[in-house]
LOMARSE-756106 format. One record per residue (C-alpha): residue number from 1; residue in three letters; chain; x, y, z. Coordinates in steps of 0.1 Angstrom, whole numbers, always signed. Layout:
N
{nr NUM&rest ALA&kette A&east X&north Y&up Z} .
...
! end
This chain:
55
{nr 1&rest MET&kette A&east -382&north -225&up -96} .
{nr 2&rest LYS&kette A&east -377&north -258&up -114} .
{nr 3&rest TYR&kette A&east -393&north -291&up -103} .
{nr 4&rest ARG&kette A&east -384&north -327&up -111} .
{nr 5&rest VAL&kette A&east -409&north -356&up -107} .
{nr 6&rest HIS&kette A&east -395&north -390&up -100} .
{nr 7&rest ARG&kette A&east -414&north -423&up -102} .
{nr 8&rest PHE&kette A&east -403&north -448&up -75} .
{nr 9&rest ASP&kette A&east -416&north -484&up -79} .
{nr 10&rest LEU&kette A&east -419&north -502&up -47} .
{nr 11&rest ARG&kette A&east -435&north -529&up -25} .
{nr 12&rest MET&kette A&east -447&north -513&up +7} .
{nr 13&rest THR&kette A&east -438&north -543&up +28} .
{nr 14&rest THR&kette A&east -401&north -547&up +17} .
{nr 15&rest ASP&kette A&east -387&north -514&up +2} .
{nr 16&rest GLN&kette A&east -386&north -491&up +32} .
{nr 17&rest SER&kette A&east -347&north -489&up +32} .
{nr 18&rest LYS&kette A&east -346&north -484&up -6} .
{nr 19&rest LEU&kette A&east -370&north -455&up -3} .
{nr 20&rest GLU&kette A&east -350&north -440&up +25} .
{nr 21&rest LEU&kette A&east -318&north -442&up +5} .
{nr 22&rest PHE&kette A&east -335&north -426&up -25} .
{nr 23&rest LEU&kette A&east -350&north -397&up -5} .
{nr 24&rest ASN&kette A&east -316&north -390&up +11} .
{nr 25&rest SER&kette A&east -299&north -390&up -23} .
{nr 26&rest LEU&kette A&east -321&north -362&up -36} .
{nr 27&rest GLU&kette A&east -304&north -328&up -40} .
{nr 28&rest GLY&kette A&east -334&north -306&up -38} .
{nr 29&rest GLU&kette A&east -364&north -303&up -14} .
{nr 30&rest VAL&kette A&east -391&north -329&up -14} .
{nr 31&rest VAL&kette A&east -424&north -310&up -20} .
{nr 32&rest ALA&kette A&east -448&north -339&up -23} .
{nr 33&rest ILE&kette A&east -450&north -377&up -23} .
{nr 34&rest ILE&kette A&east -480&north -390&up -42} .
{nr 35&rest PRO&kette A&east -489&north -427&up -39} .
{nr 36&rest ASN&kette A&east -506&north -447&up -67} .
{nr 37&rest VAL&kette A&east -532&north -468&up -49} .
{nr 38&rest THR&kette A&east -546&north -498&up -67} .
{nr 39&rest PRO&kette A&east -581&north -506&up -55} .
{nr 40&rest VAL&kette A&east -586&north -541&up -71} .
{nr 41&rest PRO&kette A&east -583&north -569&up -61} .
{nr 42&rest ALA&kette A&east -565&north -558&up -29} .
{nr 43&rest THR&kette A&east -556&north -523&up -20} .
{nr 44&rest PHE&kette A&east -519&north -516&up -22} .
{nr 45&rest VAL&kette A&east -494&north -489&up -34} .
{nr 46&rest ASN&kette A&east -473&north -500&up -64} .
{nr 47&rest PHE&kette A&east -454&north -467&up -70} .
{nr 48&rest LEU&kette A&east -448&north -432&up -57} .
{nr 49&rest LEU&kette A&east -445&north -400&up -75} .
{nr 50&rest ILE&kette A&east -420&north -378&up -57} .
{nr 51&rest VAL&kette A&east -419&north -341&up -65} .
{nr 52&rest GLU&kette A&east -385&north -325&up -60} .
{nr 53&rest LYS&kette A&east -380&north -287&up -60} .
{nr 54&rest LEU&kette A&east -346&north -278&up -74} .
{nr 55&rest GLY&kette A&east -328&north -247&up -61} .
! end
């Protein structure tokens, strides 16, 4: 099996539709979505790593 890792930069409050379009455009199976959480000064997610399994 081959895997591809995508980095998806986002703002959690405004990019829901962009994330939905991106996920629906993937050809393989999504194995994991890993958020990068920043703890300081306020906790937020600034990007996601999305692992795609290619068939």
